[in-house]
C-alpha positions in Angstrom: 14.9 -38.7 47.3 14.6 -34.9 46.8 15.1 -35.4 43.0 12.1 -37.8 42.8 9.9 -35.5 44.7 10.7 -32.6 42.4 10.2 -34.8 39.3 6.8 -36.0 40.6 5.7 -32.4 41.4 6.8 -31.2 38.0 4.9 -34.1 36.4 1.8 -33.3 38.3 2.1 -29.6 37.3 2.6 -30.6 33.6 -0.4 -32.9 33.6 -2.5 -30.3 35.3 -1.4 -27.8 32.7 -2.3 -30.2 29.9 -5.7 -30.7 31.4 -6.4 -27.0 31.9 -5.4 -26.2 28.4 -7.8 -28.9 27.2 -5.0 -30.9 25.6 -6.1 -34.2 27.1 -9.0 -34.4 24.6 -8.9 -36.8 21.7 -9.9 -34.2 19.1 -7.1 -31.8 20.1 -4.4 -34.4 19.3 -6.0 -35.6 16.1 -6.7 -32.1 14.8 -3.0 -31.3 15.0 -2.5 -34.0 12.3 -5.5 -32.6 10.4 -3.8 -29.2 10.5 -7.0 -27.7 11.9 -6.0 -27.0 15.6 -2.5 -26.1 16.5 -3.1 -25.7 20.2 -1.0 -28.8 21.1 1.9 -27.6 18.9 1.8 -24.1 20.5 1.7 -25.5 24.0 4.6 -27.9 23.4 6.7 -25.3 21.6 6.1 -22.8 24.5 7.1 -25.5 27.0 10.3 -26.1 25.1 11.2 -22.4 24.9 10.5 -21.9 28.7 12.5 -25.1 29.7 15.4 -24.3 27.3 15.6 -20.7 28.6 15.5 -21.8 32.2 17.9 -24.7 31.9 20.5 -22.7 30.0 20.1 -19.8 32.4 20.7 -22.1 35.4 23.7 -23.7 33.7 25.1 -20.3 32.8 24.8 -19.2 36.5 26.6 -22.4 37.5 23.7 -23.8 39.4 23.3 -27.0 37.4 25.4 -29.1 35.0 24.0 -31.0 32.1 24.4 -34.8 32.1 26.4 -36.4 29.2 24.3 -36.4 26.0 23.8 -39.8 24.4 24.9 -40.3 20.8 22.5 -39.0 18.1 21.5 -41.5 15.4 19.8 -39.5 12.7 18.2 -42.5 10.9 17.1 -44.0 14.2 15.5 -40.7 15.3 13.7 -40.3 11.9 12.4 -43.9 12.0 11.4 -43.7 15.6 9.8 -40.3 15.1 7.8 -41.7 12.1 6.6 -44.7 14.1 5.7 -42.5 17.1 3.9 -39.9 14.9 1.9 -42.5 13.0 0.9 -44.2 16.2 -0.1 -40.9 17.8 -2.1 -39.8 14.7 -3.9 -43.2 14.5 -4.7 -43.4 18.2 -5.2 -39.7 19.0 -3.0 -40.1 22.1 0.5 -39.0 23.0 2.3 -40.2 26.1 1.9 -37.0 28.0 -1.8 -36.6 27.3 -2.4 -40.3 27.8 -0.9 -40.1 31.3 -2.8 -36.9 32.1 -6.1 -38.4 30.8 -5.4 -41.5 32.8 -4.9 -39.3 35.9 -8.3 -37.8 35.2 -9.7 -41.4 35.5 -10.6 -41.7 31.8 -10.6 -45.4 30.9 -10.3 -44.7 27.2 -6.9 -43.2 27.9 -5.8 -45.7 30.5 -6.5 -49.0 28.8 -5.3 -48.3 25.2 -2.6 -46.0 26.4 -1.2 -48.5 28.9 -1.5 -51.3 26.3 0.2 -49.1 23.7 3.1 -48.4 26.1 3.5 -52.0 27.0 3.3 -53.3 23.4 5.7 -50.6 22.2 8.2 -51.3 25.0 7.9 -55.1 24.3 8.5 -54.6 20.5 11.4 -52.3 21.2 13.0 -54.7 23.7 12.6 -57.7 21.4 14.0 -56.0 18.3 16.7 -53.8 19.8 19.6 -56.2 19.5 18.8 -56.8 15.8 17.8 -53.3 14.7 20.1 -51.0 16.7 23.5 -52.2 15.3 22.3 -51.6 11.8 20.8 -48.2 12.5 23.7 -47.1 14.7 26.0 -47.3 11.7 23.9 -44.9 9.7 24.4 -41.2 10.3 25.8 -41.3 13.8 26.7 -37.7 14.6 28.0 -38.5 18.1 27.2 -36.9 21.4 26.2 -33.4 20.4 23.5 -30.9 21.1 22.3 -28.3 18.6 24.5 -25.4 19.9 27.6 -27.5 19.5 26.5 -28.8 16.1 25.9 -25.3 14.8 28.9 -23.9 16.7 26.7 -21.3 18.3 26.4 -19.9 21.8 23.6 -21.8 23.7 21.9 -18.5 24.4 21.9 -17.6 20.7 20.4 -21.0 19.9 17.6 -20.4 22.5 16.9 -16.9 21.1 16.9 -18.3 17.6 14.5 -21.1 18.6 12.2 -18.7 20.4 12.1 -16.2 17.5 11.5 -19.1 15.1 8.6 -20.4 17.3 7.0 -16.9 17.5 7.2 -16.6 13.8 5.6 -20.1 13.5 2.8 -19.0 15.9 2.2 -15.9 13.9 1.9 -17.9 10.7 -0.5 -20.4 12.4 -2.7 -17.6 13.8 -2.7 -15.8 10.4 -3.7 -18.9 8.6 -6.4 -19.5 11.1 -7.7 -15.9 10.7 -7.7 -16.2 6.9 -9.6 -19.5 7.1 -12.2 -18.0 9.3 -12.6 -15.0 7.0 -13.2 -17.3 4.0 -16.1 -19.0 5.7 
């Protein structure tokens, strides 16, 4: 029961953070794909860095253990990512912002978002038994995480990802400043 309470509280905090950052707005999501507003990308990358750091620190201290990692199917991940990304770009919603917007009581998030979730889940359920066997034979790299794949310390991987993200943030901000100076 305690696990569910923690998950609900973290979900509420995440939705509240999305709302306060203004990331439940349609134009924020769409503008990421237009390459004109990278606030969503920065927010999500920052969330990844913080969670990676915290989880690996807690594991290093022996306070938590990671569950078994499911197998990684590269082709399936690419196809699924493309479907997800195209749907997100066309609708202007992602699951997190859709749930947060629905929590605000916005019907334009609740109705299409809920319908999108249900249609996507239905299509997945109906096609899984036909599509998964074919995809699972292509580029199955097994049950690995990036530190294992690169044969690196998890802490080095977190530091590398954090530095890479900061460099990306710098490039995004620099491109934004140059665009403003040209106007």
